[in-house]
N, C-alpha and C positions, 0 to 999 in steps of 0.2 A: 797167177792162179786166180781164177774167178770162182767165187762161192755163190751158189744159188740156194735160196731158201724156198722150199716147197710148202705151200699152205694148202692142205687138203680141204676141198669144199665137198661136203657130204649132204645127202638128202636126210632130212629129219622130219619127224612128225609127232603129233599128239592125237590121241583118240579117246573118246568118251561116249558112254551110252547113258541116255537119260530116259526114265520112264515117268509117266504122268497118270494120276488118277483121273477118272472120268470127270468132266466139268459139272459143277452144280451151278445154279443161278441164284442170286440173291433176290430180294423183293423187287428190285428195279430191273431185273432181267440181265444183270451183268454176270458174265461167266466167271466162276471162281474155281481155281485149281491150286491145291496146296503146292507151295514152293515157287509160285509165280507171283508177279505183280501185274497190274493192268496198265497198259500203255495209256498215258494221260496227256493227249494233245488235243486242243479244241477242234471239234469237227471230225475227229478220227475215231474209228471204232475202238472200244475198250478191250483190245485183244489181251489175253493173258500172255505174259512174256517172262521167260527165265533168262537171266544174263549170266554168262559164264566168262571167267577171266583166265586166260592162258598165257603165261610168260613166253616170249619169243626172243630170239637174238635181235640185236639192233640192226636196222637197215636191211631187213630181209623182206622179200615179197611173200606174203602168206596166201596160201590157196586153201579154199574150203570145199570139202565134200561131205555129203551126208546121205543117209538112207533113212526112210521113215516108214513106220507101220501105222497106217491111218484108216479111219472110217470115213470114206469120202462121200460128199454130196455132189453129185455130178450135174443134175439138171439145174439150170439157172432158176427155175421156179421154186426149187427146193432149197435154195441158198439160205443159210442161217442168218437171221437178223441179229446183229450184236449192237447194243446201244452205243451211242457216240458220246464222247466227252463234250461238255458244254464249256462255256467261257464264264469267268467270274465277273460279276458286276456288283457295284457297291463296295464298301470297305468295312473292316472291323465287324461289329455285330450285324451290320446290314448286308454283309457280303453273301451272295448266293449265286448259284449257277443258272445260266439261261442257255437255251439251245442256240447253236450257230449253224451256218450253212455246212452241209457235209463236205468233207475233204476227201478226195480220192487218194488213198494211202495203201496201195497194194503191198503185201508183205509175202516173202518166202517163208517156208517153214523154219528154215535156219538162215540167218544173215550174219555176215561178217561186218560189224559196224565200223571196224577200223583197228589200227594199232596205235596205242596211246601210251604216254609215259605214266608210270604208276610205281610208287614205293621204291624208287631208285633203279627201275628197270623198264622194259617195254612189255606191254601185254596186248594180246589180241582180245578184243571184246566181241563175243558171239552172243547173238540174241536168238532164242528159240521160241517160236510161236506155236504152241501145241494145239491151239483152237482158233480157227478163223472161219469165215463164211464157207470155206470149202470143206470143213470137217474137223475131226479131232484126231490128233496124233497120239497114239498110245505110247510109242517109244521112238527114239531117234538116236542113230549112231552118227557121231560127228567126228570128222578127221580134219585137222589142220596140218599142212605140210609146207616146208620151206627148204631152202638150201643155204648152208652156212658152215663156216669152219669153227664156229663156237660150240662148246660142249656145255650142256646144262648141268646143274648141280641140284641136289635136293634142297628145298626151301627150308632154311633154319627154323626150328620150332618157335623161337621167339620173334620171328620176323612178321611184319604186318601182313604179308601174303600167306602166312602159314594158316592152314585150315580154311582159306578163303579162295585162293587161286588153284587151278588145276595144273598138274605136271611139274616139271623142273623149272628152275629159274636161271636166267642168263645175265650175269653181272657185267658191267663195263670192264673192258680189258684192263684198265688201270685208272686210278684216280690221281689227277694232277692237283697238287696243293696250290691254291690261289696265292698270288703275290700282291701285296698291298703297295700301291703307289705312295701311300702316306707314311707307312710305318718307318720309324727311325729318323725322321726329318723334322726340323722345326717349321712351324706354319703360322702364318697370319691369316685369320678368317675375315674376309672383307665382304660386307653385305651392301648391296645396292638395290634400290627400288625402281629407279627410272633409267631408261636408256639414255646414254650420254657419254661424254668424255670425262674421265676421272683421273685424279692424281693423288698420290700418297707419298708423303715425305718420310725420310728416315726418322726424324724427330717424332712424327705422329705415330709411327710404328713402335718406337721405343716407349712412348707414353702409354701405349696400349698393352705393354708388357711383352713385346716381341724383341728379343735380344739380337737384333739384326745389325746393329752398328759395328763397323769393322769388317764386315763380310766383303768378299771380292764383288765388284760390280758385275763381273761376268756370270756369277752364280745366282744372281737375282732372277727368279723364275715365277711366272704366273700361270695358273691353271684354272679350269672351270669345267663343269659339266655342260650338257647341251642347252641348258636354260629352258627346258620344256617340261610339261607334265608328261609322266609316263603314259604311253598309249595302252590299249587293251590287249595287244599281242602278248601272250604269256611269256615268250622268250625275250622280251625287250630288256636290254641292258643299257644303263647310262654309265659312261666312263669318263674319267678325268682326262682332259685334253689340254695341251699347252696353248696359251694365249699369247701371241706376240706383243711385246711392250716396247715403249721407249724408256730408257733409263738415263736420267740427266745427272752426270757426275759434275757437280757444280765447280769443285776445285781441281778436277782433273787428276786426282791421285789414284784412281782405279779402285778406291775403297768406298763402300757405301756408308755414308755418315752425314751428320749435320742436316743440311737442307737438301741433300741429294734426294731425287724424287723418281718415282715410277709413274709413268702415264700409260693409261690403257683405255680402250674404247669398249664399253660394256653394253650388252643388250639385256633388258629387264625380262622378267618372266612373262609379263604382259606387254606385248609389243607387236608391231606389224612386221611380217616377212612376206616377201614376194613368192607366191607359189601358185602353180596351175594357171598362170596367165593373169593373176590379179593379186592385189594386196590381201593378205589374210591375217586377221587379228588372232594372235596366240594368247591364251589365257591360262591361268593356273588356279584350280579350285582350292588348293590346300595351303599355299604359301604366298607371301607378298614380296619376299626378297630373294634375289639370286645371290649366290655366294661365289666369290673368286678367292682362290687360294694362292698366297704368296709364300715361297720358300727361298732359302738361301744356303750358302755354304759350300756346295759342291755342284759339279756339272756346269753345263752352259745353258743359260736360259734362252728361250725363244725371243728373238728380236724382230720388230716390225720391219718387213721388207718395203722397199720403195718402188714407186711407179713413176716413170718420167711423165711430167705433165706441164712442161713449159708452155706458155701461151704460144699459139701458132696461127696459121692462117685459116683455122676452122671457123665456121659460123659462130656468132655470138648467141649464147642461149637466151639472154634477155634479163630483165630486172626482177622477175618473180619466178617462183617454183611452186607447183601445186603440192599442197601439204594436206595430209589427212590426220585429224585428231579423233581419238576414240574416248568418249566420256561415259563412264559406267561406274556404278557402285552397287551395294546391296542394302537390304533393309526389309524386304518382303519375300518370304519363301513361298513360291508358287511353281513347283517343279513341273506341273503338267504342261505349262506353256513355255518353260525355259529349260531346254535340254542340255545346255552347256554347264551351267552352274546351279540352276534351280532358283536363282535369286533375281528379283526385280529391285529397281532403284527407288522408285517413288510410286505412291498410290494417289490417284486423283479421283475424287467423287464426281458424280454427274453434276454439272453446273458450277464446278470449281476449277481452279487452276493451280499450277505449281511453278516454281522457278528453279532453273538449273544453273549453277554457278559456272561462269566462264573465266578462264585465265589464259587468254590467247595473246600471243605476241607477234608483231611484225605483220599484222593482217593487211593485205593489199588488194582487197576486193570482196565480192559477195561469196557466199558459201552455198554449196549444195549439201543439204542435211538429210541424212537417213535416220529416221526414227523407228526403233524397234520397240514394240509394246504388245500388250495383250489386254483384251476386254473380257471381263469376268462373266457377263450375262448376255444372252442373245438380245440384240436391240439394233435400232438404227441410231447412229451416233455421228458426232462431228468432232474432229480434232483440229485445233487451231494452234499454229506455231507463230510466235511473235516475229513479225516481219516476213513470214512465209506463207500467209494465207491459211485457208482451211481446206480440209478434205472431208467428204461425207462417205461413210461406209456403213455396212450392216453386218450382223452376225456376232460371233464371239471368238475367243481364242487369240493366237499369236498373229501379229500383223507387222508389216514393214511399209513405211510410207516415205517417199522422197519429196522433200520440199526444195525447190530450186531457187537460186538467186536470192538467198536470204541475206539481208544486210546485217553484219555482225561487228563492224568496226566500232570500237569504243565501248562495246557492251561488256558488262561484268556479270550479266545473268541473262537467261533466255526463258521467256514465259511460255508455258504450255497450258492450253485450256481444253476441257472435255465436257461435252453435253450429250445426253443419251435420252432416247424415248423410254428407257427403263430406268427409273430412279434408283434401282438396286444395283445397277451396273457400275463398275469401277474400271478406270484405266490404270494399268500397271506399266510404268515406263521401265524398259530394260536398258537401253543404251542409245546414245546419239553418236553418229559419225559425221563429222564436219569436214568437207573437202573444200579448200579455199586457197587462194594464192598468198604466199608469203614473200616478203622482200628478200633479196639475196644479201642478207647481212649475216655476220658471224653469230653462231649460236651453238651450244653443245648438243643441240638436237640432231636427229638423223632425218634426212630428207631423201625421198626417192625421186629419181629423175625419169618418171614414166612419161610416155606420150611421144617421144622422139628417139630415133635410133641413129647413131653416128657419132662423130667426134665434134665436140663443141668447146668453145671458150667460155669460161665462167669468171665472174668478178663478184666477190663477196666483200661488202664494206666491213671494215674493222677486223678482217680475218688475219690470223698469224700463221696457222697451219691448216692444211687441207688433207683429208683422208678419204680413201675409197673404202667404205664399210659395207659393200655389197655382201660380204661374208664376215660377220662380226667375230668369228673365231679365227679369221685370218685377215685382219685389216691391213691396208697398205698406205704408207705415207706418200703423198704426191709431191715429188721433188721438182725443182725448177720453177715453182710458183714465184710470182713476182709481186712486190709491193709497189702500188702506184696510187697516189692521191687518196691514201687511207684505205685502199681496197687491196685484197689479195686476188690476183688473177692467175688462172691455170687452165689447162685444157685436159679433156678426159673423153675417152671412148665410152659411149653410153648405150644402154638398152633398158627395157622396162624394169628389169630387176636391179639396176644400178642405184646405189644410194651413197651419199656422202655426208661427212661432218666437216664443217669449217669452223674453227674455234679461234677465238681471240686468246691471247696469252693469259688474260685474267678471268677467263670463263670456265676453266677446268673445275669440275665439280669435286666435292669431298664425299667419300662414301658415307652411308648412314651409320655404319659401325665398323670398328676394327677391334679384334681381340686375338690374343694368343691362343693357339689350339694345338692339341696333340692327337689327331685322329689316327686310326689304323690299328688299334688294339685287336679288333676282331679278326680281320684277315691276317694280320701280322703274327698273331700268337695262337689262335684257336684252330685246331685241326681235327677235333672229334667231339662228339656229344650225342646224347639221345634226344634232348629237348632244347629248343630255342625259346627262351623265355624273354619276350620283348616287354620292357617296362618303360614308362615315361621317366624322365630324369627326376621328377619330384618324388618318385617312389624308390629311387635307387637305394636309399638307406632303410627301406621298409620291407624288403622282399626276402630277408634271411629266413623267415619262418616258412614261407612256401618253398624256398630252395631246400630247406632241411626236410620238409615233408617228401619231396620228390627224391632226394638223396637217400632217405630212409627206405624208399622203395627199390633202391639199387640203381637209380637212374643218374646219368651224368647230365648236369644242367649247365647250359651256356646262357648266362643272363646278359642281355644286351640292352642298353638304354636306347631310346628312340633317337637321341642326338647322335649316338655312335652309328646307328644304322643309316640315318639321313646323311651323315657326313661321308661314310665309306661307300654307300651304295646309291645315294642320291646327290652326292657331291655338295652336301650342305643344305639341300632343299627338302622340306617336309613333303612327303609324298608316299601314299601306301604302296606305290610301285617299288620304292626302295626296300620296304619290308619284304615284298615279293622276291626281289633280287637276293636278299639275304637268305631267304628260304632256299632258293636255287643253289646258292653257294654252299649251304649246309648239306644239301642232298648230293651235290656233284663233287665236292672237294674234301669233305671230312673223311677221315679213315674209317670211322664208324658213321655211316650216313645218318643225317638227321631223320627222325621218324615222327616227330610231332612238334607243332609250333603253338605256343600259348601267348596270346595277346593280353598283357596284364594291365589293362586300363580301359576306361569308358571312352565312348566316341559319340559324336553327334554330327548333324549335317551342316553345322555352321563353323567350320574350322578357322575362317577369317574373322569371326567375331562380329558379324553384322548386327546380330540381335541379342547376343549374350556375351557375358564376360567369363562364362565357364570355359575352361580349357578343353580343347579336343585332344585328349591325352594320346590315344592311338587311333588314327583315323580309320573309318570304315570305308569299304568300297561300296559307294551308294550309286545305284543305277537309276537313271532318270528316263522315263518313258512318257509318251503322250497318252495318258490314261486317266480317265476321271476317277477310277477306283484306286489304283495304286501307282501314282506317278513316281514314287520314290521307294526303293527297298534296298536293303543291304545284303550282300552275299559274302560270307566269310570263306567259302570254298576258294574264292578267287585268289587268296593269299597262297594257296597250295597248288595252284595250276600254273606251273612255272617253266614248262618246256614247250617247245614248238608242238603244235597240234593238241595240246592238253585241253580236254573238256571235262575232266574229272579231278577232284581234289587228290593230289598225289600222295599226301599224308594227312593225318587228322589235324584239324584246326579247332582251337577252343579260345574263348575269351573270358577273362575274369573282369566283369564290368564295373570295376571299382572307380569311383570318382574322387575318392579321398583316401588318405592313409588309414583312417579308421575303418573304412569299408574293406580295404585290402586286408587289414588286420583281422577283421571278422571272418573273412574267407579262410585266412591262414589258420586261425584258431579252430574253426569248425573242421577244416580238412585234417589238421593234426590229430584231433580227437577221434574223428571218424576212422582214420588209418589205424589207430591203436585197437579198435574194436571193443574198447572198454564199455561203451554204452550199448553194445549190441544186445538184443533180446528178442522176445517173441515178436515184437513189432517189426523186426528186420525182414521177416519173410512175408509180411503183409503187402500185397500188390493191389492197390485201390484202382478200380476201373470206374471211371466217372463218365457217364454218358448224358448228354443233353437230352431234353425232352423234344416233343414233336413240333412245338411252336417256335418257328424261326422269326424272321424279320417282318413277315406279312401274313395275312390270312391265307394266301395261296400256298404258303409254306407251313401251314399248321398241320401238316401230315408228314413231317420229317422223321420217319422211322429209322433212317439210315444210321443215326448215331447209336441207338440201342442195338440195332441189328449187327452193326460192325463190331460193337463191343462184345456181343455174345460170341461172335466168331473168334475174336481175340481170346476170350475167356476159355473156350473149349477146344480151340485148335492151335493157339500160339503159345500159351503159358505152359511151361513144364509142370509136372505134378508137384514139385517141391516149392513152387511159388504159390502162396496162399491168396487166392483172389478174394477181394472184398468189393462187392458191387455197391456203387453209389449212383443209382439211376434216378434222374429227375422225374421220370414217369411215376415213380413210387411216392412222390411228394404231391399231394392233391393240389389242384388249382383252387384259389380262394373262391368262396361263394360269389356268384354273380359274374364269373369270368365268361366273357363272350368272345369267340374268335372274331377278329377284326376290330374289337374294341381296344381299350387301353391294355397294353401288355402288362400283366401283373407281376409283382415280385413273388418270390417264395422264401420268406424270411426264415421259416423253419429249416429249409434246406441249407441256407447260409449258416445258421447256427450249428446244424448237425455236421456240416462239412468242416467248419472250424474246429469243432470238438474232435472229429475223426482225425484231423491233421495233428492236433495237439497230443492225441494218444500215441501217435507215432506210426509210421509206415515206411517200408523199404523203398517203394516206388509208387508213383501215381501216373496214370495215363488218362488223358481227357480227350474225348471226341465231341465236337460241338461248335457252337458259336463263341467267339471271343474277340476281345480287342486288347489294346495295350494295358488298359486299366479296368477291365471287367470280364468276368467269366460268365457266360450265358446271359440271355436277356433277363432272366429272373434274378440276376445279381447274386449269384451264389458266392462269388468272391469279387471284391472291389479292390482298387489300388491301395486303399487304406488298410486292408486286412492283413497283409503280411507283417506289418509292424506290431500287430496284436497277437501274433502266434507265440505260443509258449511251449513248443515241443522240445526245446532245449537241444540235446544231442541226438534226439530221435529224428534223423534227417533223411528225407526221401530224395530220390531222383524224381523231379517233377517234369513230366512230359505233357505239354499242352499242344496237342496236334490240332491246331486251330489257327485262325487268322490272327496275326498281329501281336500275340501275347509276348513275343520276344522282340518287339520293335524298340530296340535299345538305343536308337540313334537320334532321338528327339531331345534337343537341348533343354535341360532343366526339368524334364519329365521322365522319371524312371518307370519302366514298365514293370508289370507284376513279376516277370521272370527275373529281372535284376534284383528287385526288392527281396525276393525269396532267397537269393543266393547270398546277399551280404547282410541279411537281418541277423544281428548277433545273438538273439535269444531263441533262435530256432529257424524256421523257414525250410530251406532245402539245401542239400549238399551240392546240387547242380540242377540246371534246368535245360530243357530242350523245347524249342518253340520256333515260330516263324516270324520273320521280319516284315512279311507282307501277306497277301491273300493266298490261301490254299483251298483246294477243293476237298470235299469229304473223301473222294476216291484216293487222292494223293495222301491224305492223312492216314487212311486205313492201310494203304500199301506200305507206307513208311513204317507205321507201327508194327505191322506184321513182319516186315523185313528186319527191323532192328532187334526185336525181342529174342530170336534164337541166338544172336551173338551176345546180347546183354546178359542173358541168363545162363550162358555157358561158362563153366567154371574157369576163373582166372582172367576172363576178358574184362578190360577196363571200360569205363563209360565212354571214354574218347574213342577207343578202337571200335567199340560196338556202334557208336554213332556214325563213324566213318564207313565201316563195313556195311551197315544198314543203308546208308546213302548210295553206296555203289551197287548194292543188290537191287535197290529200287530206283535206280537213276532214270529209268524210262518212265517212271511215274511222276517225274517233275518234283524233285526234292531240293532245289536250289535255295529256297527261302529259309530252310531250317538251320538254326544255329545252336551251338552248345555253349552255355554260359556256366563257368565253374572250372575247377581243376579237373582235367580229363583223365587222370591216371588212377583215380579211385575205382574200387571194385565193389559192386553191390554184395553185401554179405549173403543175401539169399542165393546168389549164383554158386556159392561154394558147395552147398549140399553135402556138408561134411559129417552129417549125423544119419546113420542108417536106422530108420524107424520101420517097425513091422507090427502089423496086427496079427497076433497069434491066431491062426485060423484064417479063413478067407472071407469071413462075413461078420459084420457087426450085428448084434441082436439087442433090440430094445427090451428093457425090463430085466435084463440079465447082466451078469458080470462079464465084461470083456477084458482081455489081457493085451496090453500094448508093451512092446519091448524095444530097446534101442541100443546101439553101439556107437560110441564116438571115439575121438582121438585122445581126449583128456581123461586122466585116470579118475578124477573126482569132480563133482559138480552137482548142480541141481537141475533136473529136467522139468521144464514147464510144458505140460501136455494139454492139447485142446482137441476135442473131437467135435466135428461139425456134422449135423444131420444132413440128409441128402437135399440137394437143390430139387425143386419140383416145378413142373410146368405151370405157367401163369399166363394171363393175357391182360392187356391194357387197351381200353377203348379210347382212341384219340379224340380230340376236340372235333376233328373233321368227320368222325364216325368210323374210321378204319380201326383195325385191330393190330396191335403189336403182340406177337407171341414170343415169350422168352422164358427163362428159368429164374424163378424167385430163389434167392440164396437162402440156404438153410441156416438155422441158428446154432449157437453153441450148445451141444448136448452134454459135454463134460469138460471141466477145466480143473486141473489139479497139478500136483507136484510129486516127483519121485527123486530119491537120492541116487546119484551116479556113483558107483563103486567099481573100481578097476575098469573103468571105461564103459560099464554097462548099467542099464536100469530096466525096471519093469514096473508097471502100474496096473492095478485092477480098476476097472471103470464101469460103473453102473449107468446105463443110458435110460432116460425116462421113457415110459411106455408110449407117450404121445409124440415121439420123434417122427418127422417125415421120413418115410422109407423110400428107397430107390437106389440107383446105381451111382449117385454122385455125392457120396459121403466122403469124409477124409479125416486123417489124423495128422496134426502138425505138432512139432516139438522144437523147443529151443532149450538147449542145455547150457546153463550159465556156468562158465568155468573161469579159471583164474585170469585168463587173458581175453575175456569177452564172452562170446556165445558160439555154440555150434548149432547149426540149423538142419532140419530134415523133415520129411513128411512121408506118409504112405497114402497114395490116392491114385485114381478114384477107388472108393470102396463101396461094396454093396451093404446096405443096411436093411434088415428085415425085422418083422415083429417077432419078438421072443416070447417066452413064457412069462405071464404076469405073476409077480410074487403075491402071496397072501398077506396083505397089509391094510389095516383099516384105521390107522392112527396117523394124524398129520405130524409134521416135523416139530422138533423142539426148537424154539426161537428165543434168544435172549439178546437184548440190545441195550446200549448205553452211549452216552456222549463221552468221547475220549477224554481221559483224565478225570472222569467223574463216575466211574463204575460204582454201582451200588447207591448212587445219589438218587433219591426218589424224584426230585424235580430239578434236573440240571439246568445250568444257566450258560448261555453263550452270548457273545457279543460279536456281531458281524458274521464271522465264519467259524464253524466248528466241524468236527468230524464225528459222524455216526458210525459206531462199531457194532457188529452183531455176530453171533455165532448161530449157525443152523445145523441141525443134525437129524438124520433119519436113516433107518436101515435100508430103505428103498432109494436113497439118494434124494437130491433136490432138483426141482425143475427150474432152469434159468435160460430156456431157449429164446425168450424174448417175444414180445407181442401179446395180444389179448389172450388171457387164460393160460399163458405159458411163461410167465415171468415172476420174478420177485418184485413185489410192489411195496412202495412206501407211500402212505397217505399222510399228508401234512394238512391238517384242517380240511380234509376231504379232497385236496388236490393230489393227483396221482403222479408218481415218478417210477420209472422202470429202472430197477437197480440190478438187473440181470448181469450186466457187464462188470459189476463190482464184487461178484462172489467168486471165490476159489476154494476148492477143497484143500484141507490141510495136507502137508507132506505125508505120503503113504496112506492116506485115507480116501475112501470113496463114499463115506457116509457123513462126515463132519467137515464143515468149512467155515471160513470167515468172510465177512463182508465189511467193507469200509466205504463211506460215501461222504463227500464234503457237502455240508449244509450251509447255505448262505442266503442273503437277502431276505431274512425273516423280519417282519415288522416287529416293533417292540410289543411285548406282551406274552401271554401264555399260548402255547400251541400244543395240539394233540398229534402225536406221532403214532401211526399204526403201521407195523411191518407185517406183511402177509406173504406167505410162501406155500407152495405145494410140494409134496414129495413125488417120487418118481412114478407113483401110480395114481396120483390125482387127489390125495388127501390134503386138506387145507388147514393151516394154522395161522394164528396171529399173536403178536405181542404189541403192547402199547405203553406209552409213557407220555407225561407232560414235560414240555421243555419251555423254559422261560427265556425270552430273547430281550436283550437290552439294545438301545440305540448305539450306533457307532460313536455318538457323542457321550456315551456313558461307559463306565467300567464298574461292574457290580461285584461287590464282595458279599458272599453268602456263606451260611453255615459255619460261622467263625466260632471258635471255642478255645479256651486255654486249659491245659491239663498238666499237672493237677492244679486244682483251684478250689479251696486254698491249698497251699503247699509251700515247700522250701526247696532250694537248689534249682536244678534245671527244670525249665518249663517249656512246653510245646504249644505254639500258636498254630492251630489248624484252621483252614478256611478254603473256600473255593473262590476263584476269580473268573470273571466271564471272558477275559481275553488276556493275552500275554501282557504282563505289566511289571513295573519296578515297584516292589513292596517295601514300605518302611514301617516297622513296628516301633512305637514310642511309648515309654512308660513314665508316668508323671505322679508326683505326690498330689495329695488332695488340695494342696495350696497352688498347684499348677507348675511346679518346678520339674523340668525333664531330668530324670536321673539316668536314662539309657535309651539309645536308639540302635536298632538293628535293621540292616537293609539286605535285600536279596532280589535277584531276578527270578520271576516266577512265570510259569506257563499257564495257559488257559486250563481250568479244571482245579483239581485238588492239589493243595500245597501245604507245606509245614515250614515254620521258622522257629528255630530253637533259641532260647535265652538261657544263659548259664546261671542266672539268678544273682549276678553281681551288677552293681551300678557302674557308671562310667569311670570311677576311680578304682574299681576292682574290689570295692567293699560290699559286705552283705547288707542290704537295706534293712532298716528297722521293721519289726513286725507291724502289720497294720494294712489298711486298704490303700490301693493304688488305682489310678486310672490308666488304661492303655488305649491306644488308637492303632488301627491298621489302615494305612493309606496306600492306595494303588494309583500309579501314574503309568499311562500308556507309553510305549516305546517310541519316543521321538515323534517325527512327523511334523507337519505344518501346524496342526492344532493339537495341543496336549489335552488329554482327558484324565480326570482323577476322581477318586471316590474315597471317602473316609468312613470307617465305622468305629464305634467307641464301646468299651466294656470296662468291667471292674474285676480286679484280681486281688487276692489277699495273700500276704506273706506271713508265715508263722515260723519263727526261729526258736 
């Protein structure tokens, strides 16, 4: 009976309709349409494009159909002119766009870019271009169709594609669990650096901890990977393959023991192979040693096959063979001219020379030497090679020169000289390749028999065994060779790719290292997980904290050390491609497919340690290009592009750039606290928008309005209402007097100070558009590389998004970029950072910012998911350079929007009482409420004379507190009469509850002028130094706190700015204290102010506190404050009560700083009868004495001397002060 299985192939399709708003244009004429990004390819029009992702079954042919409703431009003369993207020149702060030749890039309204792997399935990527030169498409209906037997399912809610992709998803039919070739077997890990013939004895293996003695000879097996660097194809796998060996059973007992040995022929990572008609040098950027794996105990090991090669009547080859030696090292990083590794060997100044060491054996003639080098500056120059003459060349950049017939016999070094018409020019030597004849003598080296084809007889002096090593993974023993007159003779069929090793019995090499190993845990035991956490071995004992953070989020974490991954997926060789393969394994074979990879360690471009001893903990994929601006940049997406045809990161990738266990610990501690939400507060909803000013790197760019313009678009089009924007625009910080465009670019120190203070106050997120470099933000030095270490924002940690050039250039050895420093700074900094590892254009920065924010600020989306989804949404805008540093699974508190806030009534009214109410999830808490006046139109005149129109942000009109009861609160709020009116006012609220904070807002709101109350009296003001209330002339040392209470029936004005602020004058110097005032809980008329006073010079100071009420009435309060030097600690207003008296006494005094106080009581003869000590704080203090001496007795009546001594709290320099008084005892 025959059973037939019928598989139904059915037609399936997906359809979607997309509508678009009419395009607007920005100041540069670039069309802007909400929901799109602009295509960003040099020379190509900046078309708006919307990318749609539609899951489809595997291996189907997808067909696209669409219909569009358009406003056409038919006549060629009426074609719309759309600006074209330029190309970036310069780097870091000096990077800027310049025009390039137009590129013909016709687009259809809808295009199927292709079908690509994504998030464990296949997706069709559709690009919709609603606006081109031919007109605007108002709506478009898109249909994709295919034929398949697969049935789609709804995308699970928690899947990466949920809320992102369109339609149903098609999962692979089944997941096959991977099988480990390593797991469950004993292994010896054998590392070699040079190509050659090697042997390992049983006793050597035992000495290395490998329990191989007594194993059957037949079970001895050797394996290795391909011994090459992973290529760039995303699907590339390296697999363990058997290597045939010779096993010498010395005593013939069939058991491996004693001096029994394994012999094998090994190819190094750096070696010659014959390919494409010539010898090709293989190199490895990340590792120096190839690993061979020896196992034993079961199975039959591969044994070397033989090839008949008895001497015959074939022609004699001759007494020499052409040999090529490759000499190369590192020392100078110059990737622009060296696109293999980025490294040059030696640097030679003009007029100088250098020597290259030689260690050549069996030289039998002159050499042809190829020299590869680069010249740094354009010039006419001469290069001279010892024994090879000179060549005269001109220009700059990479060059290759062939020197022929160079005498090298007997040389142990080779001298190279360089002279140039440009004294600033340098020659950088890359490598030398020497091709020369060697004598046919035995050696463990590999020689290629190029130049003749056919069968030849060979005779190698001193040889014992000969091997055909044309394929090093399958070498063959040449049998029938004969010994005669001390030489080994054999015959062999040759072609250009043939290579041999002829070895004397005493020439077998010893491996560089042997050690016992147990690889295979990952593939052998792991079959599911949410996160692959890759950590260097040195952090293996330090990751429990971060693992716990992720597990507390409900995530399953698979932690893998780099050595485990290199062993199992790179066959023992360090290579980022091995990590890529591990990611593929997690996606393809885990029951719960891998959905995020986290690289838990720093990286740099010197993994082989040419110029640094710092370890390259988890290597980056660094791309090298011939570019004067950005010859090297890192792409982290590469680790998640793991299947054939992948051009997009299939899952999110993040890196924790820790270079030490302490840095990793800082990230862990910050992440753990952030996750609890215990530190959340009003700061959590603050979204700082930081825009560079108009002066870029040159006079011609002193009209860069794009940073401010783009940030305005973000503020009013991309931020949801519940994210509280706080603008930090450099155009609002004046240029120093005397600034001249084209002159010296000035700093803006006030902006730097203000930005640091803003950061320390706390913010939920920060977005920067402008110029940047790895260790500087903006030409005006608003943030420098040294600044993150000085931040004191503690647990008030933002996501820092520097959408600029280079700020996340994390791969420079020994130089951490700003993004890294912020992430691992233990006293604050950032919870995570997003930035670029290379050059980005303003268009790409804006498009990526606009694309990521809707995901980032959508409830429940993690930073890592939002970063990934934003990249995919903006992938046509060129987002490859951006990387995420930090733990990716944290969620911005502001995105939760878990507090419903409402202005009762639809309009705010100045001068009147407004009512704000709210409802949250927690039953009890304290609501912190802030009302902001309306943003108002403003203009800024650029240095170039042009004008930037923007909205100046409104100040805080009301700040207070309300009690949350049964999940609800309400607050009456009086707004000052002088508020800016308009349609861009807002109410923000943070409810502080037991487990953190609930956040919410009501915006935008209309603010209008209300009725002005009848009030002609200024506010009541009372101020004092903390701890010294009521003291007429308080004393502080170093730093003190000014407290004040302000009250008025019309409220208090603290909007900020001239005539709208609470002002403190210290000896005439003005300070704006508006941000320091808050109304008392439940009050809209009385509030408190606290302000830290520091850096006062020693002496008396006049403090004047000035404030206005809500209708403009002014009041003042004043007091004198005495300041002592940091080197002093002052005791003032000291008194004993009662005095005279008996029994308990009280010593009262003020102290100018926190101090350790000792009160001593002496007789008039100088004998101390009692000492009492206490730790006291700055301000008013009391120390009690029970009236007894040290023995517990009552002192005799009479006069006594007392001292009060103050000593500061520790420190390098102790400070002290003593005062003396008299007390009388009456019994």
